[in-house]
N, CA, C and O atoms as a printed pandas DataFrame, in Angstrom:
     atom_number atom_name residue_name chain_id  residue_number  x_coord  y_coord  z_coord
0              1         N          UNK        A               1  -86.868 -130.723  -95.064
1              2        CA          UNK        A               1  -88.081 -129.941  -95.115
2              3         C          UNK        A               1  -89.228 -130.790  -95.618
3              4         O          UNK        A               1  -89.059 -131.524  -96.591
4              5         N          UNK        A               2  -90.375 -130.715  -94.995
5              6        CA          UNK        A               2  -91.539 -131.503  -95.400
6              7         C          UNK        A               2  -92.375 -130.648  -96.358
7              8         O          UNK        A               2  -92.329 -129.418  -96.351
8              9         N          UNK        A               3  -93.147 -131.375  -97.189
9             10        CA          UNK        A               3  -94.103 -130.751  -98.092
10            11         C          UNK        A               3  -95.483 -131.202  -97.681
11            12         O          UNK        A               3  -95.750 -132.403  -97.636
12            13         N          UNK        A               4  -96.367 -130.269  -97.380
13            14        CA          UNK        A               4  -97.758 -130.572  -97.014
14            15         C          UNK        A               4  -98.645 -130.078  -98.179
15            16         O          UNK        A               4  -98.585 -128.921  -98.595
16            17         N          UNK        A               5  -99.461 -131.010  -98.676
17            18        CA          UNK        A               5 -100.327 -130.674  -99.806
18            19         C          UNK        A               5 -101.806 -130.748  -99.342
19            20         O          UNK        A               5 -102.258 -131.797  -98.881
20            21         N          UNK        A               6 -102.525 -129.668  -99.463
21            22        CA          UNK        A               6 -103.925 -129.605  -99.087
22            23         C          UNK        A               6 -104.796 -129.538 -100.314
23            24         O          UNK        A               6 -104.510 -128.798 -101.255
24            25         N          UNK        A               7 -105.875 -130.324 -100.304
25            26        CA          UNK        A               7 -106.858 -130.321 -101.410
26            27         C          UNK        A               7 -108.177 -129.758 -100.857
27            28         O          UNK        A               7 -108.337 -129.603  -99.647
28            29         N          UNK        A               8 -109.084 -129.465 -101.735
29            30        CA          UNK        A               8 -110.418 -128.992 -101.432
30            31         C          UNK        A               8 -110.406 -127.670 -100.669
31            32         O          UNK        A               8 -111.272 -127.424  -99.830
32            33         N          UNK        A               9 -109.485 -126.877 -100.943
33            34        CA          UNK        A               9 -109.376 -125.510 -100.397
34            35         C          UNK        A               9 -109.760 -124.584 -101.523
35            36         O          UNK        A               9 -109.109 -124.587 -102.568
36            37         N          UNK        A              10 -110.831 -123.764 -101.338
37            38        CA          UNK        A              10 -111.250 -122.894 -102.430
38            39         C          UNK        A              10 -110.471 -121.579 -102.433
39            40         O          UNK        A              10 -110.147 -121.012 -101.389
40            41         N          UNK        A              11 -110.191 -121.130 -103.633
41            42        CA          UNK        A              11 -109.453 -119.854 -103.811
42            43         C          UNK        A              11 -110.332 -118.841 -104.554
43            44         O          UNK        A              11 -111.193 -119.206 -105.354
44            45         N          UNK        A              12 -110.089 -117.571 -104.268
45            46        CA          UNK        A              12 -110.815 -116.481 -104.882
46            47         C          UNK        A              12 -109.860 -115.397 -105.341
47            48         O          UNK        A              12 -108.691 -115.426 -104.956
48            49         N          UNK        A              13 -110.295 -114.459 -106.131
49            50        CA          UNK        A              13 -109.530 -113.301 -106.494
50            51         C          UNK        A              13 -108.531 -113.515 -107.629
51            52         O          UNK        A              13 -107.628 -112.700 -107.817
52            53         N          UNK        A              14 -108.679 -114.587 -108.376
53            54        CA          UNK        A              14 -107.707 -114.852 -109.441
54            55         C          UNK        A              14 -107.708 -113.736 -110.477
55            56         O          UNK        A              14 -106.667 -113.414 -111.050
56            57         N          UNK        A              15 -108.888 -113.143 -110.716
57            58        CA          UNK        A              15 -108.989 -112.133 -111.739
58            59         C          UNK        A              15 -108.200 -110.860 -111.371
59            60         O          UNK        A              15 -107.899 -110.053 -112.250
60            61         N          UNK        A              16 -107.873 -110.679 -110.118
61            62        CA          UNK        A              16 -107.072 -109.517 -109.679
62            63         C          UNK        A              16 -105.624 -109.667 -110.151
63            64         O          UNK        A              16 -104.900 -108.674 -110.207
64            65         N          UNK        A              17 -105.194 -110.849 -110.483
65            66        CA          UNK        A              17 -103.770 -111.111 -110.788
66            67         C          UNK        A              17 -103.568 -111.607 -112.211
67            68         O          UNK        A              17 -102.505 -112.131 -112.541
68            69         N          UNK        A              18 -104.582 -111.445 -113.058
69            70        CA          UNK        A              18 -104.414 -111.700 -114.477
70            71         C          UNK        A              18 -104.905 -113.062 -114.956
71            72         O          UNK        A              18 -105.132 -113.245 -116.152
72            73         N          UNK        A              19 -105.074 -114.024 -114.044
73            74        CA          UNK        A              19 -105.577 -115.318 -114.493
74            75         C          UNK        A              19 -107.018 -115.433 -114.106
75            76         O          UNK        A              19 -107.427 -114.871 -113.090
76            77         N          UNK        A              20 -107.817 -116.155 -114.891
77            78        CA          UNK        A              20 -109.251 -116.292 -114.566
78            79         C          UNK        A              20 -109.531 -117.516 -113.775
79            80         O          UNK        A              20 -110.597 -117.629 -113.170
80            81         N          UNK        A              21 -108.598 -118.460 -113.754
81            82        CA          UNK        A              21 -108.757 -119.654 -112.976
82            83         C          UNK        A              21 -107.367 -120.214 -112.683
83            84         O          UNK        A              21 -106.356 -119.771 -113.228
84            85         N          UNK        A              22 -107.367 -121.225 -111.781
85            86        CA          UNK        A              22 -106.075 -121.923 -111.488
86            87         C          UNK        A              22 -106.078 -123.204 -112.332
87            88         O          UNK        A              22 -107.136 -123.745 -112.652
88            89         N          UNK        A              23 -104.881 -123.678 -112.686
89            90        CA          UNK        A              23 -104.755 -124.870 -113.462
90            91         C          UNK        A              23 -105.233 -126.091 -112.675
91            92         O          UNK        A              23 -104.873 -126.282 -111.514
92            93         N          UNK        A              24 -106.034 -126.890 -113.320
93            94        CA          UNK        A              24 -106.583 -128.100 -112.678
94            95         C          UNK        A              24 -105.419 -129.028 -112.321
95            96         O          UNK        A              24 -104.573 -129.321 -113.165
96            97         N          UNK        A              25 -105.382 -129.476 -111.101
97            98        CA          UNK        A              25 -104.347 -130.355 -110.557
98            99         C          UNK        A              25 -102.997 -129.598 -110.419
99           100         O          UNK        A              25 -101.971 -130.232 -110.171
100          101         N          UNK        A              26 -102.983 -128.289 -110.573
101          102        CA          UNK        A              26 -101.790 -127.480 -110.393
102          103         C          UNK        A              26 -101.419 -127.456 -108.904
103          104         O          UNK        A              26 -102.273 -127.673 -108.044
104          105         N          UNK        A              27 -100.194 -127.202 -108.619
105          106        CA          UNK        A              27  -99.709 -127.123 -107.228
106          107         C          UNK        A              27  -99.289 -125.691 -106.965
107          108         O          UNK        A              27  -98.435 -125.141 -107.660
108          109         N          UNK        A              28  -99.915 -125.078 -105.927
109          110        CA          UNK        A              28  -99.687 -123.700 -105.573
110          111         C          UNK        A              28  -99.253 -123.594 -104.117
111          112         O          UNK        A              28  -99.729 -124.338 -103.260
112          113         N          UNK        A              29  -98.342 -122.659 -103.849
113          114        CA          UNK        A              29  -97.865 -122.500 -102.488
114          115         C          UNK        A              29  -98.701 -121.519 -101.703
115          116         O          UNK        A              29  -99.112 -120.489 -102.237
116          117         N          UNK        A              30  -98.951 -121.808 -100.484
117          118        CA          UNK        A              30  -99.651 -120.887  -99.595
118          119         C          UNK        A              30  -98.645 -120.239  -98.668
119          120         O          UNK        A              30  -97.729 -120.918  -98.202
120          121         N          UNK        A              31  -98.774 -118.974  -98.384
121          122        CA          UNK        A              31  -97.859 -118.297  -97.529
122          123         C          UNK        A              31  -98.479 -117.087  -96.869
123          124         O          UNK        A              31  -99.479 -116.564  -97.361
124          125         N          UNK        A              32  -97.912 -116.629  -95.768
125          126        CA          UNK        A              32  -98.392 -115.461  -95.079
126          127         C          UNK        A              32  -98.309 -114.232  -95.960
127          128         O          UNK        A              32  -97.473 -114.145  -96.859
128          129         N          UNK        A              33  -99.203 -113.271  -95.682
129          130        CA          UNK        A              33  -99.139 -111.983  -96.399
130          131         C          UNK        A              33  -99.137 -110.895  -95.354
131          132         O          UNK        A              33  -99.920 -110.955  -94.406
132          133         N          UNK        A              34  -98.298 -109.919  -95.494
133          134        CA          UNK        A              34  -98.300 -108.789  -94.566
134          135         C          UNK        A              34  -99.512 -107.910  -94.832
135          136         O          UNK        A              34  -99.650 -107.399  -95.944
136          137         N          UNK        A              35 -100.378 -107.715  -93.876
137          138        CA          UNK        A              35 -101.587 -106.943  -94.043
138          139         C          UNK        A              35 -101.965 -106.411  -92.689
139          140         O          UNK        A              35 -102.303 -107.177  -91.787
140          141         N          UNK        A              36 -101.909 -105.082  -92.536
141          142        CA          UNK        A              36 -102.182 -104.508  -91.187
142          143         C          UNK        A              36 -103.672 -104.536  -90.886
143          144         O          UNK        A              36 -104.053 -104.276  -89.744
144          145         N          UNK        A              37 -104.524 -104.835  -91.840
145          146        CA          UNK        A              37 -105.976 -104.859  -91.580
146          147         C          UNK        A              37 -106.485 -106.255  -91.349
147          148         O          UNK        A              37 -107.640 -106.411  -90.953
148          149         N          UNK        A              38 -105.667 -107.310  -91.581
149          150        CA          UNK        A              38 -106.093 -108.678  -91.433
150          151         C          UNK        A              38 -104.942 -109.515  -90.901
151          152         O          UNK        A              38 -104.023 -109.849  -91.649
152          153         N          UNK        A              39 -104.977 -109.856  -89.628
153          154        CA          UNK        A              39 -103.874 -110.608  -89.009
154          155         C          UNK        A              39 -103.791 -112.013  -89.501
155          156         O          UNK        A              39 -102.755 -112.646  -89.299
156          157         N          UNK        A              40 -104.815 -112.564  -90.141
157          158        CA          UNK        A              40 -104.796 -113.909  -90.668
158          159         C          UNK        A              40 -104.609 -113.954  -92.227
159          160         O          UNK        A              40 -105.001 -114.932  -92.864
160          161         N          UNK        A              41 -104.029 -112.927  -92.804
161          162        CA          UNK        A              41 -103.901 -112.838  -94.227
162          163         C          UNK        A              41 -102.956 -113.915  -94.776
163          164         O          UNK        A              41 -101.819 -114.065  -94.328
164          165         N          UNK        A              42 -103.470 -114.655  -95.758
165          166        CA          UNK        A              42 -102.715 -115.696  -96.458
166          167         C          UNK        A              42 -102.929 -115.477  -97.959
167          168         O          UNK        A              42 -104.012 -115.081  -98.391
168          169         N          UNK        A              43 -101.914 -115.731  -98.721
169          170        CA          UNK        A              43 -101.974 -115.635 -100.192
170          171         C          UNK        A              43 -101.619 -116.951 -100.843
171          172         O          UNK        A              43 -100.990 -117.805 -100.218
172          173         N          UNK        A              44 -102.014 -117.126 -102.093
173          174        CA          UNK        A              44 -101.723 -118.296 -102.890
174          175         C          UNK        A              44 -100.755 -117.858 -103.975
175          176         O          UNK        A              44 -101.029 -116.902 -104.701
176          177         N          UNK        A              45  -99.634 -118.539 -104.093
177          178        CA          UNK        A              45  -98.581 -118.187 -105.043
178          179         C          UNK        A              45  -98.311 -119.281 -106.057
179          180         O          UNK        A              45  -98.415 -120.466 -105.740
180          181         N          UNK        A              46  -97.967 -118.892 -107.265
181          182        CA          UNK        A              46  -97.493 -119.783 -108.297
182          183         C          UNK        A              46  -96.034 -119.381 -108.494
183          184         O          UNK        A              46  -95.742 -118.414 -109.197
184          185         N          UNK        A              47  -95.142 -120.107 -107.887
185          186        CA          UNK        A              47  -93.710 -119.644 -107.834
186          187         C          UNK        A              47  -93.606 -118.431 -106.948
187          188         O          UNK        A              47  -93.891 -118.527 -105.754
188          189         N          UNK        A              48  -93.215 -117.302 -107.474
189          190        CA          UNK        A              48  -93.073 -116.115 -106.733
190          191         C          UNK        A              48  -94.210 -115.101 -106.983
191          192         O          UNK        A              48  -94.253 -114.040 -106.361
192          193         N          UNK        A              49  -95.120 -115.444 -107.897
193          194        CA          UNK        A              49  -96.192 -114.545 -108.290
194          195         C          UNK        A              49  -97.476 -114.880 -107.528
195          196         O          UNK        A              49  -97.931 -116.024 -107.518
196          197         N          UNK        A              50  -98.037 -113.875 -106.903
197          198        CA          UNK        A              50  -99.332 -114.047 -106.182
198          199         C          UNK        A              50 -100.400 -114.247 -107.224
199          200         O          UNK        A              50 -100.487 -113.477 -108.180
200          201         N          UNK        A              51 -101.237 -115.297 -107.053
201          202        CA          UNK        A              51 -102.275 -115.560 -108.037
202          203         C          UNK        A              51 -103.705 -115.597 -107.441
203          204         O          UNK        A              51 -104.685 -115.536 -108.184
204          205         N          UNK        A              52 -103.816 -115.695 -106.113
205          206        CA          UNK        A              52 -105.207 -115.773 -105.541
206          207         C          UNK        A              52 -105.088 -115.618 -104.033
207          208         O          UNK        A              52 -104.006 -115.418 -103.481
208          209         N          UNK        A              53 -106.282 -115.721 -103.374
209          210        CA          UNK        A              53 -106.409 -115.779 -101.955
210          211         C          UNK        A              53 -107.271 -116.980 -101.595
211          212         O          UNK        A              53 -108.142 -117.352 -102.381
212          213         N          UNK        A              54 -107.063 -117.597 -100.439
213          214        CA          UNK        A              54 -107.983 -118.650 -100.010
214          215         C          UNK        A              54 -109.311 -118.017  -99.657
215          216         O          UNK        A              54 -109.373 -116.881  -99.187
216          217         N          UNK        A              55 -110.385 -118.780  -99.895
217          218        CA          UNK        A              55 -111.691 -118.295  -99.520
218          219         C          UNK        A              55 -111.790 -118.041  -98.035
219          220         O          UNK        A              55 -111.212 -118.790  -97.247
220          221         N          UNK        A              56 -112.495 -117.022  -97.635
221          222        CA          UNK        A              56 -112.482 -116.564  -96.236
222          223         C          UNK        A              56 -112.773 -117.645  -95.195
223          224         O          UNK        A              56 -112.184 -117.626  -94.114
224          225         N          UNK        A              57 -113.658 -118.574  -95.494
225          226        CA          UNK        A              57 -114.003 -119.629  -94.516
226          227         C          UNK        A              57 -112.872 -120.635  -94.326
227          228         O          UNK        A              57 -112.918 -121.447  -93.402
228          229         N          UNK        A              58 -111.859 -120.590  -95.186
229          230        CA          UNK        A              58 -110.744 -121.531  -95.076
230          231         C          UNK        A              58 -109.474 -120.871  -94.529
231          232         O          UNK        A              58 -108.489 -121.536  -94.210
232          233         N          UNK        A              59 -109.535 -119.557  -94.435
233          234        CA          UNK        A              59 -108.293 -118.817  -94.064
234          235         C          UNK        A              59 -107.757 -119.137  -92.678
235          236         O          UNK        A              59 -106.553 -119.340  -92.520
236          237         N          UNK        A              60 -108.616 -119.188  -91.678
237          238        CA          UNK        A              60 -108.169 -119.420  -90.292
238          239         C          UNK        A              60 -107.522 -120.823  -90.178
239          240         O          UNK        A              60 -106.514 -120.975  -89.487
240          241         N          UNK        A              61 -108.080 -121.822  -90.832
241          242        CA          UNK        A              61 -107.548 -123.181  -90.799
242          243         C          UNK        A              61 -106.200 -123.193  -91.469
243          244         O          UNK        A              61 -105.240 -123.752  -90.939
244          245         N          UNK        A              62 -106.119 -122.566  -92.659
245          246        CA          UNK        A              62 -104.849 -122.545  -93.388
246          247         C          UNK        A              62 -103.805 -121.732  -92.628
247          248         O          UNK        A              62 -102.634 -122.112  -92.605
248          249         N          UNK        A              63 -104.202 -120.618  -92.005
249          250        CA          UNK        A              63 -103.284 -119.818  -91.212
250          251         C          UNK        A              63 -102.758 -120.632  -90.033
251          252         O          UNK        A              63 -101.569 -120.561  -89.723
252          253         N          UNK        A              64 -103.612 -121.395  -89.376
253          254        CA          UNK        A              64 -103.179 -122.292  -88.296
254          255         C          UNK        A              64 -102.152 -123.313  -88.720
255          256         O          UNK        A              64 -101.163 -123.557  -88.028
256          257         N          UNK        A              65 -102.406 -123.906  -89.878
257          258        CA          UNK        A              65 -101.434 -124.908  -90.412
258          259         C          UNK        A              65 -100.091 -124.219  -90.723
259          260         O          UNK        A              65  -99.033 -124.728  -90.353
260          261         N          UNK        A              66 -100.138 -123.107  -91.377
261          262        CA          UNK        A              66  -98.931 -122.365  -91.696
262          263         C          UNK        A              66  -98.179 -121.956  -90.376
263          264         O          UNK        A              66  -96.956 -122.052  -90.283
264          265         N          UNK        A              67  -98.947 -121.514  -89.406
265          266        CA          UNK        A              67  -98.334 -120.981  -88.174
266          267         C          UNK        A              67  -97.659 -122.104  -87.382
267          268         O          UNK        A              67  -96.651 -121.862  -86.717
268          269         N          UNK        A              68  -98.184 -123.301  -87.439
269          270        CA          UNK        A              68  -97.604 -124.386  -86.659
270          271         C          UNK        A              68  -96.461 -125.126  -87.402
271          272         O          UNK        A              68  -95.585 -125.718  -86.772
272          273         N          UNK        A              69  -96.492 -125.077  -88.749
273          274        CA          UNK        A              69  -95.467 -125.819  -89.509
274          275         C          UNK        A              69  -94.395 -124.931  -90.060
275          276         O          UNK        A              69  -93.295 -125.430  -90.297
276          277         N          UNK        A              70  -94.611 -123.664  -90.285
277          278        CA          UNK        A              70  -93.671 -122.750  -90.922
278          279         C          UNK        A              70  -92.507 -122.470  -89.998
279          280         O          UNK        A              70  -92.811 -122.262  -88.823
280          281         N          UNK        A              71  -91.285 -122.429  -90.312
281          282        CA          UNK        A              71  -90.673 -122.639  -91.624
282          283         C          UNK        A              71  -90.188 -124.099  -91.843
283          284         O          UNK        A              71  -89.388 -124.359  -92.741
284          285         N          UNK        A              72  -90.672 -125.019  -91.034
285          286        CA          UNK        A              72  -90.196 -126.419  -91.163
286          287         C          UNK        A              72  -90.798 -127.095  -92.370
287          288         O          UNK        A              72  -90.249 -128.093  -92.839
288          289         N          UNK        A              73  -91.908 -126.594  -92.898
289          290        CA          UNK        A              73  -92.599 -127.225  -94.025
290          291         C          UNK        A              73  -93.061 -126.219  -95.014
291          292         O          UNK        A              73  -93.304 -125.058  -94.682
292          293         N          UNK        A              74  -93.187 -126.675  -96.269
293          294        CA          UNK        A              74  -93.805 -125.902  -97.340
294          295         C          UNK        A              74  -95.263 -126.401  -97.439
295          296         O          UNK        A              74  -95.515 -127.604  -97.500
296          297         N          UNK        A              75  -96.203 -125.461  -97.454
297          298        CA          UNK        A              75  -97.629 -125.801  -97.551
298          299         C          UNK        A              75  -98.100 -125.487  -98.981
299          300         O          UNK        A              75  -98.004 -124.347  -99.435
300          301         N          UNK        A              76  -98.585 -126.461  -99.650
301          302        CA          UNK        A              76  -99.124 -126.330 -101.018
302          303         C          UNK        A              76 -100.593 -126.608 -101.093
303          304         O          UNK        A              76 -101.134 -127.386 -100.307
304          305         N          UNK        A              77 -101.252 -125.962 -102.052
305          306        CA          UNK        A              77 -102.650 -126.217 -102.341
306          307         C          UNK        A              77 -102.734 -126.837 -103.725
307          308         O          UNK        A              77 -102.038 -126.395 -104.639
308          309         N          UNK        A              78 -103.561 -127.840 -103.895
309          310        CA          UNK        A              78 -103.723 -128.476 -105.207
310          311         C          UNK        A              78 -105.130 -128.138 -105.714
311          312         O          UNK        A              78 -106.125 -128.368 -105.027
312          313         N          UNK        A              79 -105.187 -127.598 -106.912
313          314        CA          UNK        A              79 -106.468 -127.272 -107.525
314          315         C          UNK        A              79 -107.128 -128.578 -108.014
315          316         O          UNK        A              79 -106.594 -129.268 -108.883
316          317         N          UNK        A              80 -108.274 -128.892 -107.446
317          318        CA          UNK        A              80 -108.927 -130.167 -107.827
318          319         C          UNK        A              80 -110.246 -130.006 -108.500
319          320         O          UNK        A              80 -110.841 -130.979 -108.964
320          321         N          UNK        A              81 -110.731 -128.735 -108.564
321          322        CA          UNK        A              81 -111.983 -128.480 -109.209
322          323         C          UNK        A              81 -111.913 -127.100 -109.858
323          324         O          UNK        A              81 -111.166 -126.238 -109.395
324          325         N          UNK        A              82 -112.665 -126.886 -110.898
325          326        CA          UNK        A              82 -112.680 -125.584 -111.586
326          327         C          UNK        A              82 -114.081 -125.014 -111.506
327          328         O          UNK        A              82 -115.065 -125.672 -111.844
328          329         N          UNK        A              83 -114.147 -123.784 -111.053
329          330        CA          UNK        A              83 -115.403 -123.047 -111.017
330          331         C          UNK        A              83 -115.412 -122.092 -112.222
331          332         O          UNK        A              83 -114.386 -121.533 -112.611
332          333         N          UNK        A              84 -116.591 -121.934 -112.784
333          334        CA          UNK        A              84 -116.672 -120.996 -113.916
334          335         C          UNK        A              84 -116.655 -119.573 -113.414
335          336         O          UNK        A              84 -117.199 -119.277 -112.350
336          337         N          UNK        A              85 -116.021 -118.672 -114.187
337          338        CA          UNK        A              85 -115.928 -117.265 -113.813
338          339         C          UNK        A              85 -116.730 -116.484 -114.836
339          340         O          UNK        A              85 -116.526 -116.612 -116.043
340          341         N          UNK        A              86 -117.629 -115.688 -114.340
341          342        CA          UNK        A              86 -118.522 -114.891 -115.293
342          343         C          UNK        A              86 -118.070 -113.441 -115.357
343          344         O          UNK        A              86 -118.668 -112.639 -116.074
């Protein structure tokens, strides 16, 4: 199984899952999410816990990568920048 690591992908919604930000240089797994309202739904996981969503402008690209490589590869996102949360 291959491991694909993507950088410079922005994530949102961390506050919905208890954390205010992702760990800098942390490695998070991207995976499909079942959602009847959004056929391109993707979530960001830390282990088995959902921690965020990719920003909307990145979702279709990420969905395409997951769709062509899954289940042959694990797709990870690396947090490379921290945005302040107010």
